[in-house]
ZAMARGU-4260 file (C-alpha; in steps of 0.2 Angstrom, whole numbers, plus 5000, padded with zeros to 4 digits):
<rodrens>
0) 5020/5029/5024 | 5010/5014/5019 | 4996/5022/5009 | 4990/5040/5005 | 4993/5055/5015
5) 4978/5067/5014 | 4981/5079/5027 | 4995/5087/5038 | 4995/5097/5054 | 5009/5103/5065
10) 5007/5104/5084 | 5014/5118/5095 | 5029/5107/5100 | 5033/5103/5082 | 5025/5086/5081
15) 5019/5083/5063 | 5002/5074/5063 | 4997/5065/5047 | 4980/5058/5041 | 4975/5048/5027
20) 4971/5030/5021 | 4987/5021/5027 | 4989/5006/5038 | 5008/5007/5043 | 5020/5022/5046
25) 5038/5024/5047 | 5052/5018/5036 | 5048/5003/5025 | 5055/4986/5030 | 5056/4979/5013
30) 5048/4964/5005 | 5058/4950/5015 | 5059/4951/5033 | 5063/4939/5048 | 5050/4940/5061
35) 5049/4934/5079 | 5038/4919/5082 | 5034/4926/5099 | 5030/4944/5095 | 5028/4945/5076
40) 5040/4960/5076 | 5055/4961/5064 | 5071/4954/5071 | 5084/4967/5069 | 5096/4969/5060
45) 5090/4964/5043 | 5094/4971/5026 | 5080/4979/5017 | 5075/4970/5001 | 5070/4982/4987
50) 5058/4973/4976 | 5048/4957/4980 | 5052/4941/4987 | 5044/4925/4979 | 5053/4911/4987
55) 5063/4908/5003 | 5071/4892/5010 | 5081/4890/5026 | 5100/4888/5024 | 5101/4875/5038
60) 5112/4887/5048 | 5100/4900/5054 | 5100/4910/5038 | 5090/4911/5023 | 5091/4910/5004
65) 5079/4921/4995 | 5074/4925/4977 | 5062/4936/4968 | 5061/4952/4958 | 5073/4963/4967
70) 5089/4972/4962 | 5096/4977/4979 | 5097/4970/4997 | 5103/4981/5010 | 5108/4994/4997
75) 5120/4981/4988 | 5116/4975/4971 | 5108/4958/4969 | 5099/4951/4954 | 5085/4942/4961
80) 5094/4930/4972 | 5103/4932/4989 | 5109/4924/5005 | 5105/4931/5022 | 5116/4926/5036
85) 5110/4920/5053 | 5115/4937/5062 | 5104/4947/5050 | 5117/4953/5037 | 5118/4950/5018
90) 5131/4937/5013 | 5143/4948/5003 | 5153/4934/4997 | 5139/4924/4991 | 5134/4931/4974
95) 5131/4917/4961 | 5132/4921/4943 | 5114/4915/4940 | 5097/4923/4941 | 5081/4914/4946
100) 5072/4906/4960 | 5077/4896/4975 | 5068/4880/4977 | 5075/4869/4991 | 5091/4867/5002
105) 5096/4850/5007 | 5112/4845/5016 | 5120/4862/5011 | 5116/4860/4993 | 5104/4874/4986
110) 5093/4870/4971 | 5089/4884/4960 | 5081/4887/4943 | 5083/4900/4930 | 5073/4904/4915
115) 5076/4909/4896 | 5064/4911/4882 | 5066/4902/4866 | 5060/4915/4853 | 5061/4902/4839
120) 5050/4889/4848 | 5040/4902/4857 | 5043/4893/4873 | 5050/4896/4891 | 5065/4885/4896
125) 5069/4881/4914 | 5087/4876/4919 | 5089/4868/4936 | 5105/4870/4945 | 5113/4865/4962
130) 5124/4877/4971 | 5137/4873/4984 | 5138/4884/5000 | 5149/4896/4992 | 5137/4899/4978
135) 5147/4889/4964 | 5137/4877/4953 | 5140/4858/4956 | 5141/4845/4943 | 5122/4842/4945
140) 5114/4849/4929 | 5098/4840/4924 | 5091/4842/4906 | 5082/4858/4903 | 5063/4859/4906
145) 5051/4865/4893 | 5040/4877/4904 | 5041/4882/4922 | 5045/4873/4938 | 5035/4879/4953
150) 5040/4867/4967 | 5054/4854/4971 | 5057/4841/4984 | 5071/4829/4988 | 5070/4812/4995
155) 5085/4801/4996 | 5093/4801/4979 | 5078/4807/4970 | 5074/4825/4966 | 5056/4828/4962
160) 5050/4844/4951 | 5032/4850/4949 | 5026/4865/4939 | 5019/4869/4922 | 5029/4860/4909
165) 5027/4847/4895 | 5044/4840/4892 | 5061/4838/4900 | 5076/4836/4889 | 5065/4833/4874
170) 5056/4818/4884 | 5037/4821/4887 | 5033/4825/4905 | 5016/4831/4911 | 5019/4844/4926
175) 5029/4831/4936 | 5046/4824/4934 | 5061/4817/4944 | 5080/4816/4943 | 5094/4807/4950
180) 5101/4818/4964 | 5119/4813/4960 | 5120/4813/4941 | 5105/4824/4937 | 5098/4811/4925
185) 5080/4811/4921 | 5071/4796/4928 | 5058/4785/4920 | 5045/4791/4932 | 5032/4800/4921
190) 5014/4802/4928 | 5002/4810/4917 | 4992/4825/4924 | 4977/4832/4914 | 4964/4845/4915
195) 4945/4842/4914 | 4928/4850/4919 | 4935/4857/4935 | 4951/4864/4929 | 4955/4872/4912
200) 4973/4868/4913 | 4984/4856/4923 | 4998/4863/4934 | 5007/4858/4950 | 5010/4872/4962
205) 5016/4863/4978 | 5025/4847/4984 | 5027/4839/5001 | 5036/4824/5007 | 5032/4813/5022
210) 5044/4798/5023 | 5045/4792/5005 | 5027/4798/5000 | 5026/4812/4989 | 5010/4824/4990
215) 5006/4835/4976 | 4994/4850/4975 | 4989/4861/4961 | 4976/4862/4947 | 4972/4846/4938
220) 4957/4834/4936 | 4966/4817/4932 | 4982/4808/4936 | 4986/4793/4925 | 4968/4793/4919
225) 4961/4792/4937 | 4951/4805/4945 | 4962/4816/4956 | 4956/4833/4957 | 4968/4846/4964
230) 4977/4834/4976 | 4986/4817/4973 | 5000/4806/4982 | 5013/4794/4976 | 5021/4781/4986
235) 5040/4777/4987 | 5040/4767/4971 | 5031/4781/4961 | 5014/4773/4961 | 4999/4784/4962
240) 4990/4781/4979 | 4971/4782/4983 | 4975/4798/4994 | 4967/4814/4988 | 4950/4822/4993
245) 4944/4831/4977 | 4944/4850/4976 | 4930/4853/4963 | 4932/4872/4963 | 4949/4881/4966
250) 4967/4877/4967 | 4981/4872/4979 | 4995/4883/4981 | 5004/4877/4997 | 5007/4861/5006
255) 5016/4857/5023 | 5017/4842/5033 | 5018/4839/5052 | 5019/4821/5057 | 5006/4811/5046
260) 4995/4827/5043 | 4996/4836/5027 | 4991/4855/5028 | 4983/4862/5012 | 4982/4880/5007
265) 4975/4888/4992 | 4959/4895/4985 | 4945/4883/4987 | 4928/4882/4997 | 4927/4863/5000
270) 4937/4847/5000 | 4926/4833/4994 | 4910/4835/5004 | 4918/4845/5018 | 4917/4864/5018
275) 4934/4872/5020 | 4939/4889/5014 | 4957/4892/5009 | 4964/4880/5023 | 4962/4862/5027
280) 4971/4847/5035 | 4971/4829/5029 | 4977/4813/5037 | 4988/4800/5028 | 4972/4790/5024
285) 4964/4805/5015 | 4952/4809/5028 | 4948/4828/5030 | 4952/4833/5048 | 4941/4846/5058
290) 4956/4858/5057 | 4953/4872/5045 | 4950/4891/5050 | 4941/4899/5035 | 4950/4913/5026
295) 4943/4927/5016 | 4956/4926/5002 | 4969/4915/4994 | 4982/4906/5005 | 4999/4906/4995
300) 5012/4900/5008 | 5013/4888/5023 | 5027/4885/5036 | 5027/4874/5052 | 5038/4876/5067
305) 5033/4866/5082 | 5015/4866/5085 | 5011/4882/5075 | 5006/4883/5057 | 5011/4900/5049
310) 4999/4905/5035 | 5003/4918/5021 | 4993/4925/5007 | 4981/4938/5001 | 4968/4937/5014
315) 4962/4950/5027 | 4953/4938/5039 | 4955/4920/5045 | 4945/4911/5057 | 4933/4926/5059
320) 4948/4936/5065 | 4956/4951/5056 | 4973/4946/5050 | 4981/4954/5035 | 4990/4942/5024
325) 4999/4933/5038 | 4993/4923/5053 | 4998/4910/5065 | 4986/4895/5069 | 4988/4882/5082
330) 4985/4863/5080 | 4968/4866/5087 | 4963/4878/5073 | 4964/4893/5085 | 4971/4909/5077
335) 4984/4916/5089 | 4987/4935/5093 | 5002/4935/5082 | 4998/4949/5069 | 5013/4956/5059
340) 5001/4964/5046 | 5012/4965/5030 | 5007/4980/5021 | 5009/4984/5002 | 5013/5002/5005
345) 5007/5016/4993 | 4994/5005/4984 | 4984/5003/5000 | 4967/5010/4997 | 4950/5010/5006
350) 4933/5005/5000 | 4918/5009/5012 | 4930/5010/5027 | 4938/4993/5024 | 4957/4992/5018
355) 4958/4983/5002 | 4974/4974/4995 | 4974/4971/4976 | 4987/4959/4969 | 4998/4959/4985
360) 5002/4946/4998 | 5014/4935/5007 | 5021/4924/4993 | 5034/4914/5003 | 5036/4908/5021
365) 5050/4898/5030 | 5050/4895/5049 | 5064/4888/5060 | 5071/4891/5077 | 5059/4903/5083
370) 5060/4914/5067 | 5048/4916/5053 | 5054/4923/5036 | 5040/4931/5027 | 5043/4936/5009
375) 5031/4944/4996 | 5026/4960/4988 | 5024/4971/5003 | 5035/4985/5011 | 5029/4986/5029
380) 5027/4973/5042 | 5026/4972/5061 | 5013/4979/5073 | 5025/4992/5081 | 5022/5002/5065
385) 5004/4999/5063 | 4995/5016/5061 | 4978/5016/5053 | 4973/5033/5046 | 4983/5043/5059
390) 5001/5045/5064 | 5013/5057/5072 | 5031/5061/5069 | 5042/5071/5081 | 5053/5086/5076
395) 5067/5074/5071 | 5056/5064/5059 | 5054/5049/5071 | 5038/5040/5072 | 5030/5043/5089
400) 5019/5031/5100 | 5004/5042/5097 | 4992/5030/5088 | 4974/5033/5088 | 4966/5023/5074
405) 4951/5026/5062 | 4940/5014/5054 | 4940/5023/5037 | 4949/5038/5029 | 4955/5054/5036
410) 4954/5069/5024 | 4957/5085/5035 | 4967/5089/5051 | 4967/5105/5061 | 4977/5109/5077
415) 4971/5121/5090 | 4973/5124/5108 | 4982/5108/5111 | 4970/5097/5102 | 4970/5089/5085
420) 4953/5090/5076 | 4951/5075/5063 | 4939/5075/5049 | 4936/5062/5036 | 4925/5047/5031
425) 4924/5036/5047 | 4912/5030/5060 | 4924/5027/5075 | 4941/5032/5081 | 4951/5021/5093
430) 4935/5011/5095 | 4925/5026/5101 | 4910/5030/5090 | 4913/5047/5081 | 4904/5051/5064
435) 4917/5059/5053 | 4923/5072/5065 | 4933/5070/5081 | 4945/5078/5093 | 4961/5069/5099
440) 4973/5075/5112 | 4992/5075/5111 | 4992/5060/5122 | 4981/5051/5109 | 4965/5052/5120
445) 4948/5054/5110 | 4939/5068/5119 | 4920/5068/5123 | 4918/5082/5110 | 4906/5074/5097
450) 4897/5085/5085 | 4892/5070/5074 | 4893/5074/5055 | 4881/5065/5043 | 4894/5063/5028
455) 4912/5065/5024 | 4922/5080/5030 | 4935/5086/5018 | 4941/5103/5025 | 4944/5110/5043
460) 4948/5128/5048 | 4951/5131/5067 | 4949/5149/5073 | 4949/5156/5091 | 4929/5156/5090
465) 4925/5140/5081 | 4929/5125/5070 | 4923/5127/5052 | 4920/5112/5042 | 4917/5108/5024
470) 4913/5092/5015 | 4899/5082/5008 | 4887/5080/5023 | 4869/5084/5027 | 4868/5084/5046
475) 4879/5091/5060 | 4874/5089/5078 | 4858/5081/5073 | 4852/5097/5063 | 4852/5099/5044
480) 4868/5107/5038 | 4873/5105/5020 | 4891/5104/5016 | 4897/5119/5026 | 4895/5122/5045
485) 4904/5128/5061 | 4904/5120/5078 | 4911/5126/5095 | 4928/5120/5100 | 4920/5116/5117
490) 4908/5104/5110 | 4893/5116/5108 | 4880/5115/5095 | 4883/5122/5077 | 4887/5140/5077
495) 4875/5152/5067 | 4875/5170/5062 | 4871/5180/5077 | 4869/5162/5085 | 4852/5161/5077
500) 4853/5152/5060 | 4869/5151/5049 | 4866/5137/5037 | 4873/5143/5020 | 4870/5126/5012
505) 4881/5126/4996 | 4874/5114/4984 | 4889/5103/4982 | 4905/5098/4991 | 4916/5110/5000
510) 4934/5106/4999 | 4944/5121/5005 | 4943/5134/5019 | 4954/5149/5023 | 4951/5165/5033
515) 4960/5183/5034 | 4954/5199/5042 | 4937/5192/5048 | 4933/5185/5031 | 4930/5167/5028
520) 4934/5160/5010 | 4926/5144/5004 | 4931/5134/4989 | 4923/5118/4982 | 4913/5111/4967
525) 4897/5120/4971 | 4887/5132/4960 | 4877/5141/4972 | 4871/5145/4990 | 4852/5144/4989
530) 4846/5155/4975 | 4863/5165/4974 | 4875/5159/4961 | 4893/5155/4966 | 4904/5145/4955
535) 4917/5136/4966 | 4922/5151/4976 | 4913/5161/4990 | 4916/5172/5005 | 4907/5176/5021
540) 4910/5192/5032 | 4913/5193/5050 | 4894/5191/5054 | 4895/5175/5043 | 4884/5183/5030
545) 4887/5179/5011 | 4899/5192/5004 | 4899/5199/4986 | 4916/5191/4983 | 4915/5176/4972
550) 4925/5175/4956 | 4918/5161/4945 | 4928/5146/4941 | 4926/5137/4924 | 4931/5123/4913
555) 4932/5122/4894 | 4925/5105/4894 | 4906/5102/4894 | 4908/5086/4903 | 4898/5087/4920
560) 4910/5074/4927 | 4924/5086/4924 | 4917/5101/4934 | 4928/5115/4940 | 4933/5116/4958
565) 4944/5125/4971 | 4953/5112/4981 | 4964/5123/4990 | 4964/5142/4996 | 4976/5153/5006
570) 4973/5171/5011 | 4988/5181/5014 | 4991/5200/5014 | 4975/5204/5006 | 4977/5191/4992
575) 4968/5175/4990 | 4978/5161/4982 | 4966/5150/4973 | 4971/5132/4967 | 4962/5117/4961
580) 4955/5110/4945 | 4950/5124/4933 | 4955/5133/4917 | 4947/5150/4919 | 4944/5161/4934
585) 4932/5176/4932 | 4934/5174/4913 | 4953/5174/4913 | 4962/5160/4906 | 4970/5151/4921
590) 4976/5134/4924 | 4976/5126/4941 | 4981/5142/4951 | 4978/5161/4952 | 4979/5176/4963
595) 4964/5186/4967 | 4962/5202/4978 | 4949/5205/4991 | 4938/5213/4978 | 4937/5197/4967
600) 4949/5204/4954 | 4962/5192/4946 | 4979/5199/4950 | 4989/5185/4942 | 4985/5169/4933
605) 4994/5154/4925 | 4992/5147/4908 | 4997/5130/4902 | 4997/5123/4885 | 4993/5105/4881
610) 4989/5100/4899 | 4974/5089/4901 | 4965/5083/4917 | 4970/5075/4928 | 4988/5081/4926
615) 4984/5099/4930 | 4977/5100/4947 | 4984/5109/4963 | 4978/5099/4978 | 4985/5110/4993
620) 4992/5126/4997 | 5001/5134/5012 | 5011/5150/5015 | 5028/5151/5023 | 5034/5164/5035
625) 5043/5174/5022 | 5026/5176/5012 | 5029/5163/4999 | 5016/5151/4994 | 5019/5133/4991
630) 5008/5122/4981 | 5007/5103/4978 | 4997/5092/4967 | 4996/5083/4950 | 5008/5094/4940
635) 5015/5088/4923 | 5020/5106/4920 | 5015/5123/4924 | 5019/5138/4913 | 5016/5155/4921
640) 5014/5167/4907 | 5005/5181/4916 | 5009/5199/4912 | 5004/5204/4930 | 5018/5205/4942
645) 5021/5199/4955 | 5017/5180/4955 | 5023/5163/4951 | 5037/5161/4939 | 5040/5142/4936
650) 5042/5130/4922 | 5045/5113/4930 | 5041/5098/4920 | 5036/5083/4931 | 5036/5094/4947
655) 5027/5088/4962 | 5033/5103/4973 | 5036/5121/4968 | 5038/5138/4975 | 5028/5154/4973
660) 5033/5172/4973 | 5018/5179/4981 | 5021/5197/4986 | 5040/5195/4985 | 5050/5189/4970
665) 5051/5171/4965 | 5062/5159/4974 | 5069/5144/4964 | 5064/5127/4971 | 5071/5110/4964
670) 5059/5099/4954 | 5056/5083/4963 | 5051/5072/4948 | 5037/5059/4950 | 5045/5042/4947
675) 5031/5034/4937 | 5041/5018/4933 | 5038/5012/4951 | 5019/5016/4951 | 5003/5007/4946
680) 4992/5021/4953 | 4990/5039/4950 | 5003/5049/4959 | 4999/5065/4967 | 5005/5076/4981
685) 4989/5080/4992 | 4994/5088/5008 | 5006/5102/5013 | 5009/5111/5029 | 5023/5123/5035
690) 5032/5125/5052 | 5049/5128/5059 | 5057/5132/5042 | 5051/5116/5034 | 5037/5112/5022
695) 5029/5095/5025 | 5022/5087/5009 | 5011/5071/5009 | 5002/5061/4996 | 5003/5046/4985
700) 5020/5048/4976 | 5038/5042/4974 | 5050/5056/4971 | 5066/5052/4962 | 5079/5065/4970
705) 5092/5073/4959 | 5106/5066/4969 | 5099/5049/4970 | 5087/5040/4982 | 5068/5039/4983
710) 5055/5048/4994 | 5039/5039/4997 | 5022/5048/5002 | 5029/5060/5015 | 5043/5072/5015
715) 5050/5088/5022 | 5058/5102/5012 | 5069/5116/5018 | 5060/5132/5015 | 5076/5142/5012
720) 5085/5130/5000 | 5070/5119/4993 | 5081/5104/4996 | 5074/5088/5005 | 5076/5090/5024
725) 5085/5078/5035 | 5068/5076/5044 | 5061/5066/5030 | 5057/5049/5038 | 5054/5038/5022
730) 5070/5041/5012 | 5078/5025/5005 | 5092/5021/4992
</rodrens>
């Protein structure tokens, strides 16, 4: 799942519906994928690259050489460099004893680089190599480069290198150098690039050849003392030409040529006096051409096949059209419908209903014979798996075609009478205006039911009579209703006590709802209902009148931003399981979770030592058919030291899933440890549901499994054994 799962609901036929802040669903395709130029879909089969792909070049035979920060390709160990065959398989015989980046493939010879760090000189040293088709180094071994090489181009018997370096084999070279293609000898060609008022440092990021003219792009202000800002060109004799419209603000990261036209990609707002954002085209005389659809982010890669320019980078829009990271543009500047939408996976977040992508993008592109190979730091690609905020899996764990989409986040789901009720922070679903609450059929159709909620919905509870909703809102159905309300399932107005005025108005957000025996239990971060104090917990009787039940939640810290709250409730057999963010309940020490009876008396409580927010929050609860309770959340450890049986008995360091005894004895459940080595975000299991002997768990997590393998963001656990079930759709090596 490419992003967070906040809610799970199971339909009558076993379909598992998930909601959250994701953009793709299904198994990850990996970070290097061949795509059809016609459809934008992955061309199967292809091996999944586990890591990120920074460079790709065609092998000239329908396959690709790739490099980057990856350790496996198709489950086979590869140290950052691999060869993919034309039929879509990994070349098992090709495994050179080098690590580094691929730069170019010319006439069957692959040029690569590897890096070492000279600790004594405090410098990085780059070694350039040439490999034959079998992966063996040839005799071509030029002198070492002091610094980094970013781009390479071959013309006749000359190999050009550009990057961020100061010397080659001890000879001064400023970001550009060339070598004899046969012997590897450094040539005398030594242009001097320098920084100035527009660029703080000088680097070369891209090279392109048209005939014997070498075009150079990067970040620099002068070449051989002459003003060349970001772009320059050298003729066949190595002399600087007059070509190069200045880029006063920004840098060039990619160059591609078609005929006599040079296409430029990068981060800039203008070329000379011509406004261009991220993309531009320049003729051989240096004239900026009209072509240049504006991007809202950086362009990092370009590839051309026929009359199509493929554009990759970190943008979310191009030419006023939504295109996430990858797009196709015609020679007339029109953005085509080709939209693979590479997605970074778990680090996808939303801000104000807009998907944001931080430090992710398409880093490398190559195109040939109707195929585009896209590489980068993403995990999902292809429109078939696009699911924005909502997705559904069948009982076997396969992604279904059910695909209504929201323009924000989904926080709550409830299934009732053949319909899925969707709550969250959004303004439309499948293009139909719906403010934060909607109803969708099993066929994916948005119903006419439209209560209209003025604020986010965080909790839903469907009963035969009504749909109860909690959240952070002020209006429901055009009427004032603060944070808690009930609406008719048939689309009627908000329900009231005796149908004449139920509006309890808790003074802060409601995050959890449950019911049993005609009593509605409410949890959240509120401190009262009108003048009646209720600290995080409250109950309403069958007439929806505020009941006496309401054991107080507390936190030891006086920080108002660290207020106590009940994020999850389950009522079963006369016991209310309370979970969330607190360390006292009704005056009893209790970390994260406790059991309370219908009179508000604490029956059992957990106590943890040395745990600090946010690593001690239970986010969701559910009950199994055998009267066990399952809880998920941010659990670094949970020590249950209560003298009151029965209850939980668990001591699971690093657990993201654990079982509870409830009214029966405790049942051991394996600990699925959060793999923090893969994460740059806060991991948490956020949603849980039970059906058909399985517990479905969703959130933002990687689980390292005891027997090997990794589970991402969505999993199913067998209720009898506690083991990961076969249903789990995102299980990878």
